[in-house]
C-alpha positions as CSV (number, residue, x, y, z in Angstrom):
1,M,-82.4,17.0,30.1
2,R,-82.8,16.4,33.8
3,K,-79.6,15.8,35.7
4,V,-79.3,12.4,37.3
5,R,-77.8,12.6,40.8
6,A,-74.9,10.3,41.6
7,V,-75.6,7.4,44.0
8,F,-73.2,6.9,46.8
9,S,-71.3,3.6,46.1
10,G,-70.2,2.9,49.6
11,W,-66.8,2.8,51.3
12,T,-64.1,0.2,50.6
13,A,-60.9,-1.0,52.3
14,D,-59.0,0.9,49.6
15,D,-60.6,4.2,50.8
16,F,-59.2,3.7,54.3
17,D,-55.8,2.4,53.0
18,A,-55.5,5.7,51.0
19,M,-55.2,7.5,54.3
20,T,-52.0,5.6,55.2
21,V,-50.1,6.2,51.9
22,P,-46.7,7.7,52.8
23,G,-46.0,11.3,51.5
24,L,-48.2,14.3,51.0
25,A,-48.4,14.2,47.2
26,P,-49.0,10.4,46.9
27,R,-51.7,10.5,49.6
28,M,-53.4,13.5,48.1
29,E,-53.4,11.8,44.7
30,R,-55.3,8.9,46.2
31,I,-57.7,11.2,48.1
32,R,-58.5,13.1,44.9
33,A,-58.9,10.0,42.8
34,E,-60.7,7.7,45.2
35,I,-62.3,9.6,48.1
36,Q,-63.3,13.0,46.8
37,P,-65.5,11.5,44.1
38,K,-67.4,9.8,46.8
39,F,-67.7,13.0,48.8
40,I,-69.3,14.5,45.7
41,Q,-71.8,11.6,45.5
42,L,-72.7,12.2,49.2
43,A,-72.9,16.0,48.6
44,E,-75.4,15.5,45.8
45,H,-77.7,14.0,48.3
46,F,-76.9,15.9,51.5
47,E,-76.7,19.5,50.3
48,P,-80.4,19.5,49.2
49,W,-81.3,17.2,52.1
50,L,-79.9,19.5,54.7
51,T,-81.4,22.5,52.9
52,R,-84.8,21.0,53.2
53,E,-84.4,19.8,56.8
54,L,-82.9,23.0,58.1
55,G,-84.9,25.5,56.0
56,V,-81.7,27.4,54.9
57,P,-79.6,27.0,51.8
58,M,-76.6,24.8,52.6
59,H,-73.4,24.6,50.6
60,T,-70.8,21.9,49.9
61,H,-67.1,22.3,50.8
62,V,-64.7,19.5,50.0
63,A,-61.5,19.7,52.1
64,K,-58.6,20.6,49.9
65,H,-55.8,20.5,52.5
66,A,-54.2,23.4,50.7
67,R,-52.2,24.6,53.7
68,R,-50.2,21.4,53.9
69,T,-46.7,21.5,52.5
70,V,-45.0,18.5,54.1
71,H,-47.2,16.2,56.2
72,P,-50.1,14.3,54.6
73,P,-53.6,14.7,56.2
74,E,-54.6,12.0,58.6
75,S,-58.3,12.6,57.8
76,T,-60.3,14.1,55.0
77,W,-63.9,15.3,54.7
78,V,-66.7,17.1,53.0
79,A,-68.5,19.8,55.0
80,F,-71.8,21.6,54.6
81,S,-72.5,25.1,55.9
82,A,-74.9,28.0,55.3
83,D,-72.0,30.1,53.9
84,N,-71.1,29.5,50.2
85,R,-67.6,30.8,50.8
86,G,-66.5,28.4,53.4
87,Y,-67.4,26.4,56.5
88,K,-64.5,26.8,59.0
89,K,-65.8,30.0,60.6
90,H,-69.4,28.6,61.0
91,P,-71.3,25.7,62.5
92,H,-71.4,23.0,60.0
93,F,-72.0,19.3,59.3
94,Q,-69.3,17.0,57.9
95,I,-68.7,13.5,56.6
96,G,-65.2,12.1,56.4
97,L,-62.8,9.4,57.3
98,F,-59.5,8.5,59.1
99,S,-57.8,5.2,58.3
100,T,-59.7,3.6,61.2
101,H,-63.2,5.0,60.8
102,V,-65.7,7.2,59.1
103,F,-67.6,10.0,60.8
104,A,-70.8,12.1,60.4
105,L,-70.6,15.1,62.7
106,F,-72.0,18.5,63.6
107,G,-69.6,21.0,65.0
108,Y,-67.6,24.1,65.5
109,I,-63.8,24.0,64.9
110,D,-61.1,26.4,66.1
111,E,-61.7,29.1,63.5
112,G,-65.4,29.5,64.4
113,V,-66.1,33.2,64.8
114,D,-69.1,32.7,67.2
115,K,-68.1,29.5,68.9
116,A,-67.7,31.2,72.3
117,A,-71.4,32.2,72.2
118,F,-72.4,28.7,71.0
119,G,-70.3,27.1,73.8
120,S,-71.9,29.3,76.4
121,R,-75.4,28.4,75.2
122,V,-74.6,24.7,75.2
123,A,-73.1,24.9,78.7
124,A,-76.2,26.6,80.0
125,R,-78.4,23.9,78.6
126,S,-76.1,20.9,79.1
127,D,-78.7,18.8,81.0
128,D,-81.3,19.2,78.3
129,I,-78.8,18.6,75.4
130,F,-77.5,15.5,77.1
131,A,-81.0,14.1,77.3
132,M,-81.6,14.8,73.6
133,L,-78.4,13.3,72.2
134,P,-77.9,9.5,71.6
135,G,-75.7,8.1,74.3
136,D,-73.4,6.5,71.7
137,F,-72.7,9.7,69.9
138,A,-69.0,10.7,69.8
139,V,-67.8,14.1,71.2
140,I,-64.6,15.3,69.7
141,E,-62.5,18.2,71.0
142,D,-59.9,18.2,68.2
143,H,-60.9,17.5,64.6
144,T,-57.3,16.5,63.7
145,S,-57.3,13.6,66.3
146,P,-58.9,10.2,65.9
147,E,-59.8,10.2,69.6
148,W,-63.3,10.8,71.0
149,K,-65.5,10.3,74.0
150,L,-69.1,9.0,74.1
151,V,-71.9,11.3,75.3
152,R,-73.1,8.7,77.8
153,D,-69.6,8.5,79.3
154,L,-69.2,12.3,79.6
155,G,-72.6,12.8,81.2
156,P,-74.2,16.3,81.5
157,D,-71.3,17.6,83.6
158,G,-68.7,16.4,81.0
159,L,-70.7,17.8,78.2
160,K,-70.8,21.1,80.0
161,R,-67.1,21.1,80.5
162,V,-66.5,20.6,76.8
163,A,-68.8,23.5,76.0
164,E,-67.3,25.8,78.6
165,R,-63.8,25.1,77.1
166,L,-65.2,25.8,73.7
167,A,-66.4,29.2,75.0
168,A,-63.1,30.0,76.8
169,V,-60.2,28.6,74.8
170,K,-59.4,30.0,71.3
171,K,-58.2,26.7,69.9
172,A,-61.0,24.6,71.5
173,E,-63.3,22.6,69.2
174,M,-66.5,20.6,69.7
175,L,-67.8,18.1,67.2
176,V,-70.7,15.7,67.9
177,G,-72.0,12.8,66.0
178,R,-71.7,9.2,64.7
179,I,-68.5,7.2,64.3
180,V,-68.5,4.0,62.3
181,A,-65.4,1.6,62.4
182,R,-63.5,0.9,59.3
183,D,-64.6,-2.8,58.9
184,E,-68.3,-2.0,59.6
185,A,-68.3,0.9,57.1
186,A,-66.5,-1.1,54.4
187,N,-69.2,-3.8,54.6
188,M,-72.1,-1.3,54.6
189,M,-74.1,-0.7,51.5
190,G,-74.1,2.9,50.2
191,P,-77.8,3.5,50.9
192,T,-77.4,2.1,54.4
193,F,-74.6,4.6,55.1
194,V,-76.7,7.5,53.7
195,R,-79.5,6.6,56.1
196,L,-77.1,6.4,59.0
197,V,-75.8,9.9,58.2
198,E,-79.3,11.2,57.9
199,E,-80.2,9.9,61.3
200,A,-76.9,11.3,62.8
201,F,-77.5,14.8,61.4
202,A,-81.2,14.7,62.5
203,S,-80.1,13.7,66.0
204,A,-77.6,16.6,66.1
205,R,-80.1,19.1,64.9
206,P,-80.8,20.5,68.4
207,L,-77.2,21.7,68.4
208,Y,-77.7,23.4,65.0
209,E,-80.8,25.1,66.3
210,I,-78.7,26.6,69.1
211,A,-76.1,27.7,66.6
212,R,-78.6,28.9,64.0
213,P,-78.4,32.6,64.8
214,M,-74.6,32.4,64.2
215,A,-74.9,30.1,61.2
216,Q,-76.9,32.6,59.3
217,N,-74.9,35.7,60.1
């Protein structure tokens, strides 16, 4: 019998409220019960979608937050990378949420093994990349923080600075993509959100193409 893929049901206010529950164990219980099933729904669409779009097998990685022993996570996500063993060392795409917003991003985080080479390549092409990216895309330098800057506000020079820091600083990160505020996301139909993420990932594809040699190592 043919497997029927899950359809993403959309975000609700309860999903965002789950990210404010006090205590590690209670918050993780809510994340596992309410949010991770939605990540699986999204993954059933985006793992094959990214595989088709990028021409390389992509694999799903739901954040487990296993290293945490005291403090509950302020955000949670599902990531997609070309490595079936993990995503943290590689360029990847991710969908996730804080209590205040959801995000659909491409990026390298601090554990990326080739992020210095990627940062150097982006810095060298910062004018072209700035012209390719939507001006209202967010640029994030710390995936644990809910703060971001817009591409249009950074400008080519600011984008170059972020990329140069990625190349030079071990803990530096660079994530780029779409941010949707809590209230807007909670009132958005599931298929509408899926289309928004598709558009965000497609717009971030030039960055993946720069990272592709590293992504497939």
